[in-house]
C-alpha angles and dihedrals in degrees: 000000000000097000120093092237088064096056093115092054124100139181116249132178128024118335115248115233146132128051109002095185094054129093117341096034120101150154124202124219130179110253091243091055095079090136093054091047090051090051091053091044090053095044091049092049092046092051091049094045095047096045097250093127091048092047092050094044090054089047098051104022100029089229137068109264095163119124 
């Protein structure tokens, strides 16, 4: 939105904010893929802990939408 080419764009509808990993967000894994689920859980927790989620939210949404 900050670029001149986007001058004709506008936000509409409700503004998204708050915890993005809460209700309504999901990933599905086969029950026999416990190791894969554990890797995703670890990666998400690490991204939250080291600030990656906050950094990416600031970059793309211009605000912190991390939980």
